[in-house]
N, C-alpha and C positions, 0 to 999 in steps of 0.2 A: 851356584849361579847367582844367587842374590848378592853375595859378598863381592862377586866380580862386577856386577852391575853398579853397586854402590861405589866401588873403587873407580869405575869408569867415570861416574858423575863427579866424584871428589877430585879426580886427577885431571879432569878436562881443563884445557887451557882457555877455551872459548866455548862455553856451554850456552846453548840456546834452549829456552824453556817456553813452551806454549801451554797455557793453562786455561781451564774453564770453570764453570760453576761448582764443580765437585770439590775444589780446593777450599771453598768457603763455607760449605754446608755445616761443618762442625762448629763454626762460629755462631751458628743460629740463623744463617741466611739461607733460605730454601733455594734449591735449584728449580728447574722447570719441568724436565722430562722424566726423571727417574721415579721410583716407586712412591716417594713422598713429595714429588715435585709439585709445583703450583698448577701446572697443566693437568697432571695425572689426578690430583685430588679434586680438581674443579675449583680451587681457590682463585684461579685466574684463567680467564678465557684467552686463548691464543690470539683471537681477533683484536683484543685490546692492545696487543703489541704490534699490530700492523700499521704501516705508515699512513694509512687512510683514516686512522682513528681520530685525528684532529678535525676531520670534516664532519663528524657526527657529534652533536652536543652531548648526548647521553653517554656515549662511549668515552668521549674525551673527559667528561666529569669523573667517570669511574676510574680511568687511568690516572688522572690527577690525584685522586684520593689514594690509590694504590702506591703511586710513586712517593707521595708524602709519607706514607707508612714505611716504605722501604728506606727512604732517606733517614727517617728517625731510627730505624733498626740498625742501619749501617753506621750511624753516628755513635751508637751505644756499644757495639761489639768490638772485640779486640782481634788482632791478627791470630791466625791459627799457627800450629807448629810448622805447617808447610810454608806459610808466609815468612816465619822467622828463619826457616832454613834457607829461603831465598836470600835473606839479608846476610846470613852466615856465609853463603857461597860468594856473595858480592864482596864481603870484607876479606875473604880468603884470596880473591883475585881471579877466580876461574869463571865467573859469570859474565857472559857477554851481553845478552839481552833477555828480557822476559816480555813476551807478548801475552797480554791478558784479555780474555773475552769478558771479564767481569766489570761491573760498574760500581763496585762497593768501596773502592779505594783502600782496600786492606793492604795492598803492597806498599802504598805510600805510608800507611800507619806503621808498617814494619820497618820503615826507614829507607826504602829504595827511592832513588830519584825517579820522578814520575811525570809523564806528559807526552804529548805528541812531538815527534822530531821536527825541528824547524828547518834543518838542512840534512844532507846526506853525510855530514862529517861525524864520525864516531865520537869525537871529542865533545860534540854538542848534543848527542843523542841521549835522552834520559835512559836510565837502566831499564825501566819498565814502561812499556808502551800500551795504552788502552786501545783495543781494536774496535770497541763498540761504544765509546764515549764513557761518561761517568755521571753520577748523580751530584756532581759538585756545582754545576752551573746551569743557568737557564740562558737562552739566547733567542734573539730575533734575527734570523739569517740575513734578511734583506738589508738591514742597516748595520749588521755585525755587532750589535750591542750585546754585551754579556753581563750577567749579574750573579752573585753567589746564590745558590738555591736556598740556603738556610734563611735568607731574607724574605723569601716568598713561600716558605713551608706552610704557614698558617693559611694563606690564600689557596694553595694547592689542596690542603686538607678539606676545604669546603667544596672542592670539585671545580674550582675556577682557575683560570690562567691570568697572570698579571699583565697589564698593558705595558708596552715598551716605553720606559721613561724618555728615551731619546726621541721617539716618535711623538710623544705627548708634548715635549718641549717645542718641537718644530710646529706642531699643530697649534699650540698657543700663540707662537710668534706669528703664524699666518693669520690667525683670528684677529690679533691685535692690529695687523696691517690690512685687515679686511680682504684677505686673500682666501682662496679656496683651501680649506684646512685638510681635507681628506680624512682618512681613518688611521688610527694607530694600530701597529702590529701587536701581537701577543708574544710573550716569552715562553718558550717551551724547553723542557729538559734536553740537555745535550747528550742524549743517548741515541743509538742507531736502532731503529725499529725494523721489523721484517718488511722486506720490499722497499726499504728506503735506501737511496743512494748516499753513501757515506760522504759528508761534506768535504772530507780530506782524503777520500778514497784513492784518487789517482796518485797523490803524493805519498800516501802510506804504501801503496803497491810498489811504487818506485823505490821507496826506502827498503822494503823487504827484498825486492829483487837485487838491489845494490848490495845489501848486507849478505845475501846468499851467494852472490857472484864475486865477492871481494877476493883479491888475489895478492894482497900485500904481505901475507904471511903472519901478520900480527893479530889480525882479528878474524881470520877465517874459521868458521864454526867447525868444531871437531866432534862434538857430541850433541845430540838432540834429545830432549826429554819432553814428552807430551803428557799432561796430567789433568785428570778431572774433566775431560770433554768427550762428547760422543762423536765429534768430528762429522757434523752434518752440514755445516755452513760452507758453501763453495770457496769463499776467500780463505778460510782456515785450511781447508783441504789442500788448496793450491800452495799455501805457505809451507805446510808440512812436507809436501812432495819436494818442493824446492830445497828445503834445508836437509831433507833426508838424502837427496842426491849429493849434496855438498859433503856431508859427513861420511857417506859411503865411498866417496871418491878418495878418501884418505885411508884406504885399506892397509897401507903399510904400518899404520899405528896399531892395527889389530883390535881385538876386544869388541865390546858392545858400543856401537856408534849411535843407534837410534832406539829409544826406549819408550814404551807406552805404559802409563800407570793409571789404572782405573779399575773399578769393580767389575765392569762389564767388558767382555771381549769384543774385539772388532770383527767385522766380516772378513771373509777370505780375500776380498779385493785389496786388503792392506798387506797381504803376504809379500815379503820382499822389501817393504817400506820400513817396517820395524824389525829389529833384531830380537827384541824381547818384549813380552807383555807381563806385567806384574799385577795380579789381581789381589785386591785387599784394601785396607784402610789407608788412605793417603797420609793421614796424620801419624799413624804408627810407623809407616815407612820413613817419614821425615824425622 
C-alpha cells in the first residue's frame, strides 16, 4: 500500500499539498499541540496567540520576546527533507500548490516561489501560499506600511513594538505646520493569531475556491496530500473538504486520491475524506 501511495504522489499531474507545523519539527522548530509542543509543555501560553494580545501591555511584551526568539530560530535552521521533497516535486512538474500553515519560511528556503496570490491566475500564483502569514515582515494595517522584521528584531527582543515610520513622518510634518499631530501606529508581525480576521482572508478563500473548482483540464487537482497538521482550524478543514471532493470526482483515474500523513490518526468524522492515513515520521516518508 505504501508503494502505491508514493506512486500516486509521484505520478500526480496536479498535486495539492496542505501542511502544518509537523513538517518543520525536525528542523528544530517546535509545534504547538503535540507531546513536546509549546502549549503542551507550557513554554507558551495559548492566550499569547490570541488576537487580543496587543491590547494588554504585559502579554504583548511576552509575545514580542517570543516572536523575536522564533524569528532568530527560523533564520538559523535549514529546510527539512520534507521541504526539499516539495522542491523536488515542483521541479518534476507535478506540484500544483502548497498551502502552508507555518510561519517559518522553510518552503521559501527550499526554493519554492512563495507569497500571497495577487490574482486568481495560476500563472501568477506562487507555488507556496502561507495561510497564516509569516515572520518575514511587520506592518501597520491602517496605513499599509510594511518593514522587514529583521530590522526590528532587537526592539522586539526587549518586549517592545516599533513605531510606524510612515506615521512618524506625517506626525513630524504636522508638528512643523503647527497642526494636530495625532499618534503613531505600531508595527506588528504579519502573522494571523487566534480569533483574528485574516487581512486577506476573503481573497484567499476566493482563490482556494477558484483553484478547487477549476475546470480547464490543465490545473485541476488530481491528488491531495495533507501532512503534519491536526486539522483543527475551520478554514483549513473547509479547504481540505473542497480539494478532497475535487480529487475524488476523478474516480476514473483510480488509486489513492487523498492522503493524510501524520503521527496521530484523525477522528472518524474524516472517514470518506481521506483514502489513506500514513502514521510515522514525515521526514522518513519524504
